[in-house]
N, C-alpha and C positions, 0 to 999 in steps of 0.2 A: 301232318295233315293227311296221312293215309286213311283209308276207309275205316279201319278198326278204331283208330284214335278219334276220328270224327264222331262215330257212333257212340263211343265210350264217353265223350264229353257230355252227352245228354244225360247220362246216369249221374255223372258228377254234379251237374247243375241241379238235379233232383235233390241231392244230398244237402244243398244249401238253400233250396227254394223257399222254405218257410222261415228263414232268418230275415233280419232287417236289412242286410246288405251283402252283395256279392262284389268282390273285387276281381276284375279281369285284367291281366297284364299281357301285353302283346310283345312277342319278340320282334325285333326290328326287321329281320329278313323273312318273317313268316309270310307265306303267300296263300290266300284263300281262293281256290277255284270256285266256280259257281255252286256246286253242291255243298261244299263246306260252308259257304256264306249263307245259303238258303236254309240249310238244315239247322245250323247253330242259331242263326237269327230267328227262325220260326220257333225253335224251342224256347229261347229266351222270351220271345213275345208271349207264348202261352203261359209261361211261369209268371210273368208280370201281370197278365190278365187275371190269374188265379190269386196273386198276392200283390194288389195295387200299391201297397206301402213299400215294396221291395225297392231298394236303391241299388243302382249299378254303378260302381266306381271303376272307371276305365283308367288304365295306366299305359302309357307309351302307344296309344292308339293313333297318334298323329303320324306315325310311320306307315299306317295302312291306307295310303292314298287310293289304291285300287278298290278296296272294300268300301271306303267312304264314297267314292264316285258311284259305285254300283248300288248304293242304298242300304248296305248291310246294317249300319248303326240305326238308321231311321226305322228299320223293320221292327226292332224291339224298343222303340220309343226314346232313343237317345238323340238329342238335337246336335248332330254332327254329320257332315257330309250331305250328299244330295238326297232328296226325298225319293220314295218309291216311284219308279218309272220316269223320273225327271231327266236322267242322262240319256235320253233317246237320241240315237244317231245312226250313222252308217259305217261304224268302225269295227264291224265284225262282232259286235256284242249287243246284248239287250240286258239292261240292268234288272235288278229285282223289281218285278212288276206284279201288281194285283189285278187280276181279271175277274170281273163280276159277270155272272151269267147274263144279267140284263144288258150288259155292255155289248154283247154279241149281236143284239138286235139294233143295229145302227140306223137302218132305214125303215120307213113305214111298212114297206112290203115284206120286211124280214119276218114279221109275225106269221107269214104263211110259209116260211122256209123251214125245213127240218133242222133240228139242232146240229146234226152231223154235218150238214152242208155249211152251217155258220162256223163251226169249229174248223172245218177244212179251210175255209177262207182265211181264218186267223192264222192257222198253221202255215199256209203258203206265204202269208205276209211276213211272218217271222223268219221262215227259211230264206226268203228273198233278201231280207236285210242282212242276215248273218253271212250269206254267201255272196254278198255284194252284187245283187242283181241277176243271179242265175234264175232260170225260168223252168217251168214244168217240161220234162223231157230230158233234162240233164240228170244223169244218175245221182250226183251229189244232192241236187235239189230234191229229187223225188224221194230219196232215202230219208232225208232230214224232215221234209214236210210230212211224210207218212208217220214217222216215229213221234213227232210232236203232236200230230193229230190224235194218235191212239192214246197217248198219255193224258191229254186234255179230256178226251172222251171218257176215259176211265174215271176221272174226277167227277165230272158232271153227271155221269150215268150211275155211279155206284156209291159215292162218298156221302151223299145227302148234304154236301156243302154247296153254297151258292158262289163261292170264290175259290180261285186257284192262284197260287203264287208261282212265279217261274222266272228263270234267268238263263242266259246262255252265252257262250264265248266260243269264237272260232279263231284258231291260230293258223294263219295262212302259211307260215313257214313250214309247219309240219302237216298241214292239211287235216288237223284234228279238230273236232267239235265236242263240246260238253253241254248237255242240256239238263236242267234240274227243274223239278216241279214238286210242289208240296200243297197239302190242304189240311184243314182242321176238322175233317169229317169223322165218320164213324169207324174208319179203319177197315182193313181187309177182312178180318174174321167176321165182324158183324155184317159187312157187305155181302160176303158169300153166304152167310147164314140166312139171308132172306130166301135162299133156295133150300128146300128141305133135304136135298141130296148132298149138300155141302156144308154141313155143320160140324165145326172142328172144335176140339178142346183146347188147343193152344194156338198162339199166333204163329209159331214156327210151321205147324201143319198147314195153316191157312195160306201163308205166304208162298210156301212151296207148291201147293196145289194151284194157286192163282196163276202161276206161270205155265200151267199145262193147258193144252188146247181144249176148248169146249167146256172149260170150268168157269162158271160165272154165277152171280147171284140172280140172274134173270133168264137163264137158258131153259128153265122149267116152265116158263110162262107160255100159255097157248096164245095163238093169234097169227095175224098175217106176217109172213117172213119177208119183210120189206128190205129196202136197200140198206138201212141203218139198223136193222134188228141186231140186238146184242147176241153174239154167238160165243163169247168167251175166248176169242183168239187174239185180242189186241196185245196183251202183255206177252203172250207166247211169241208172237211174230216180232214184236219190237226187241225183245231181249235177244232173240236169235239173230236178228239183223245186226245189232250192235256187236255182238260177240264174234260174228263171222266177218266183221269189218275191222278186226284188230283192236276192238275196244272191250268194254265191260258194262255190266248192268247192275245197279244197286236198287233194292226195294226195301224200305223200312216202314214198319207199321206197328204202333204200340210198343210191345216189349221186345220185338225181334227184327232182324234184318238179314237179308241174303245178298251175297256179293258173288256174281257170276262172271267169269271170263270164258274164253273159248275152251280152256282145258281144266279149269278149277271151279270149285264151289265152296264158299265159306258161309257159315251162319254166325251172327254176332248178337249178343244181347244189347239192347239199346232202350230208349224211352222217348217216344214221340207221340204227340196227342192225336194225330191223324195218320196220314200216309205221305211219305217222301220218296221220290224216285230219281234216279240218275241214269242216263246213258252217255257214253262217249264212244267215239268211233273215228277211224281214219277214213275220211271220205274218198281218198284215193283208192281204197280197197273195194269200193262199190263200183263195179264195172257195169252192172245191169241190175238195177233195183227190182224191176219187174220180174226178171228171171229168178232172182233170189226169193222173192216173196211167193212166187208160184211154187218153187221147190219146198219152201217151209210149209206152205198150205197143204201140199200133197202129203208130206210127211206127218204134219199135224193131224190130218184127217185119219190117217191110219192109227196114230197114237190114241186119238179120241175114241176109236172103236173099243178100246180096251178099258176105258174109264167108266166105272159103274156110276150111273147117275147123270152122265153127260147127255144121255138121250141120243148119242151118235149123231149129233146135229152137224151138218156141213157148215163151214164158215160162211157168214153172210158176205154179200158182195163187197161192201165197203171195208170189211175187216181184212180182206186179202187182196184187193185190187187197188192200184193207185188211182187217184181221182181222175187223171187224164184218160185212163182206160174206160172208166165208166162213161165219160163224156163221148 
């Protein structure tokens, strides 16, 4: 279940996608962390939607109690384990959950609230559950809430999808967290292609450029530079935060994926209908989230000056500041 094997499974599934049956056998001691469950489950879901007659024959899956509890099997339509979002609790995890854009507007007055503020509220709720009640101001909470917010913003602002799937797990013994998110939207290359300055011939090019500061499908748009104006810094800041906290960052879209750690970069071929992301980090390594983000912002702004087509736009307020600083 390393990153390369997880991403390769998607291409293997494609090989059998148009047949009448796929048999999936599970090893008894196999463990599915959040990204593996979400990525593989979402891939199988997309294949079944394309081929409704496809039957999935599971073998030895009763040994996968954790995956069943997290909603993995229900994600691709198998009646086994808990449903999506059902296993909600305060045990340092959130199961595979589908969030609809409309569900962000919980109260009547929310229709007057900016989408970014609604996503911030959701990200803080997730961070509070996973870290067992930490609040804004704690570096671990701040780093986690910021990263979750930026990944969710990326879906609702660029993918043209009305839904995002996510799950997360925090391991207190090692103080490590993994957060995974996926959508069935248009993908990174088409998303960036809405900006005439960033039209790429390959998914690999698009993915790599999407992680650079001030690269976005919307930075060319004129208008008011408001609090939540998209400035193309979200993925850049999030991947740097994860990698500098002893973790890594994975971004997969359509035919390609990139895997970044602090000192390494790998590209892998894959096959995913939309976009899937993962970050993991050691929260003990986050001493001051605000200071780190300020550092990355300054460095990113200098990098952005060298990127043709970025417009040398400074990062917007909410892309580089923690929510509590804005308040």
